[in-house]
Each structure stands twice: as C-alpha cells, then as structure tokens.
N, C-alpha and C positions, 0 to 999 in steps of 0.2 A: 505493501499500499503506499507505504513511504516512498519506495524508489519511482513508485509509476507517480504520485502527487511532483515529487522533482524533476523527472521527466518530464513530463506534460507538460506543468506547470512554473516550472522553476525551483531554486535552491528557498525563496520566502516565496509561503505559502499562507492564504487565511480561509482557514477551513472551517463551515459553518455544521455542526451538528446538534440539530436538532434545534433552542433557541438561542444558545452561548455559540460564538465564535474566539476561533484559537490559531494561531498562526505556530507554524511550523515551520522550523529553520533549519536546515542541512547546507552551512557554510559556514566555515570555519571564518572567515574575517568578520562576518553579523557575528557568529556564538561569540568571539572574542570580546567587541564592541557591547554586547551584550552583557553578558556574563561578565569580561572583568574590565574594560573602559570605564561603564556605564552605568553597575550593576545597581545602583541608588536611584538610579531612571525607573526600575523597571518591582513590580513587585509580584509574586507567586502566589496567584490564590486560590481557587478551589481546586483541582486537583492535588494542589500540593496536601492539604487539607488529609485527603483521601491515605495520599503518600506516608505522611506523618505516623499513620496507625501501621507502613511496612519499615518504615526505614527511621522512626522518629525526632527527635528534631536536629537536622545534620543539616547541612548546607543544599544540598537538594530541596528542602521542605522550608527552611528558616529566612527572614526575609531582615533589611532593613540593620540596626545597630550590633544583633545577634548575629547574623550572618557574616556581617562585617568583622566579627570577635573572633567566628568559628575559624573564618578564613585563611585573618592574619595564623592563628595558632595552628593551620594544617600546612603553612606558606615553606616552609624548611622541605617537608614533605616532599614537593614539588618544584626543589632544585634541581636546575641541570646536574650539577654532579650524582644529587643520590638517585636521579629517574638511568644513570647512565651504569650504575653501580647497580641498578637493579633490572639493568637488560641481560647481565648475566642468568639469572634467575627464569625471567621466560622465556632465555633462547634455552635453556636446559628444559623444561616441561615445555614447551612445544618438539622441541627435539622427541622426548620419549614419547609424546605422543603421537607424530608421524611413524616413529620406528614402532609404537602399536598398531600402528593404521597398518605397516607394511607386512607386520605379520599376518593379518586375515588372506583367509580367502580371495581370491578373485568374487565380483559380483558379491559379496558381506556387504550388509548392509548398515549402515550406522545412523544414527540420534545425530546429528549435527549440532542440532541444539546443545543435547545433553553433555557433547563432548566437548565443546567449547564452556559450557558453565562450569564443567569441573575445572578444564583447564582455568578458567578465569579464579574459581576457588583456592587451588593449588597456587596458583599465581599468590593470590592475595595476601593467604594463610602462611603463607614462605616468606614475602617480602616483607611482609611488617610485625608477623609473628616470630618468626624461622621456626614454624611447625609443618611438619608432614600429617597428613590430614586424612591421607589414602584410606585407613582403617575405617571414618568414618563419611567418607565419602559417599556413598550412598544413602547413609539415613540422612546427612545434609541433603543433597538434590533430592530427596523426594519429598522431605518439608518444602524446602525452596518451590519445587513443582507445584505444592500443593498450594502455599500463599501467593507465588504469582498466578495460579490460574483462578482463587478465588478475587484476587485484585483487580484481573482482566475481567472478570464479569461483572465486579460490582459495576466497574467503569462502563459496563458499553452494557448496561443495563438502564433502559429504561426510566424505573420504579428504583429508588433507590431504600433499601432498609436500613437503618444507622445500623451498623455493627454494633452496637451495644446491648440490640435486644439479643435473647437468645432462642436465636432458632435454630434450629439441628445446624445449618449452614457455618453460624456465625458464632453457635460454640466449637465448631469444627476450627474454624479458624482458628481463633483463641488458645484453643489447646496446640495446636500447631506452632502460633507466635509464640508459648510458654517456653517449648520442647525446644523450639529455635536458637531462643534465648537462652535458654539454658546450656547451649552448646559455643556459644557467641561467648559470653562467659568466665565457661570450663576453658577454652583459648586464652582467653585472655588470662584468668589466672596462673594455668599455664605458662 
C-alpha cells in the first residue's frame, strides 16, 4: 500500500481515511525536516495515543518538552562512532541469517516478515544489551505478533472499543502485554 502511494502519488501524500486525513511521508529529506529540524512545529495526535499502549511514552509517541528531553537523552546512542560500532553486530547477525537461508533446500518457503522480525530483535538486544535472546526468540516473536495483530485490527476497526474494557480480545491483549513487559524487564535486569 505504501509503495503504491509513493509510486502513484509521490513521496508526500495526504490520505483521507473516513473523516480524518493523514500525511504519509516517504522521503528522507522531508522526514529530517519534520522529525529533526522542525520537530517543535509538529504534534503527534490520535494514533500516538493508541501506540502508547504498545510502546509506552517514548520518542515515537511523545510530544513537546518531554519528547525533547527523551531525544537529548538518546542522542549519544545515535552518534556516528556508536552507529559504526554497531555495524559489526548487524553484519554478523545478517550473515548468520543468510547462512541459515543457504542451508534450506530449493523451493523452501520462508516467512520473510518473521525472519526480519527475528533479525531486528536479535540486532536490538545484542546492540543495546549485549545479550543473545535466541532461546526466547520464539516466545518473544509470538507475543509481538499477537500485540501487532491486535494493534492492526484495532487501528483498522471503524468502531473503536476502548482497550480498557474487558472484552476477551482486550483481556488477551493485556495478558500478552504483561508477558512481553516481563520479558523486557528481565532483559534489562540481566
């Protein structure tokens, strides 16, 4: 969908979904302009409230002075030298993924979304925490897939049931969220 928007209408597109309009930005220069150079001019409404359920109060969901405080705290992690040091970890993880793929027989089908989710999780945990989470990877990806599925269905739904109302779907979400949080806190503790 995003590729079709870009190919048919350009890298900056206004999309109307129901009564609301959204802007889809798929251009590095525009992203830099919005997120880095003029961040104070933009506010993350609506969808950010939903994503706070999944991501907490972070860079992607916060605004104003709180966002600026978080951005400054994280700035050293994005320094060129730090990023270059992470290249070895990312290269190693990617090489391992490609090696594993080469062992599969011809015509073997893989779920590329799951493979890249696992690669991303592995890169993040090794880079940020110097941990190997392969023993927990199936459990983590299962929980993440459930949370992402819930978020996707909730976002696409025309009738938004407050996630705090104890429907079976909401209760399953909160159980998964607690389990995922427990894993994250255990990683942080280690």
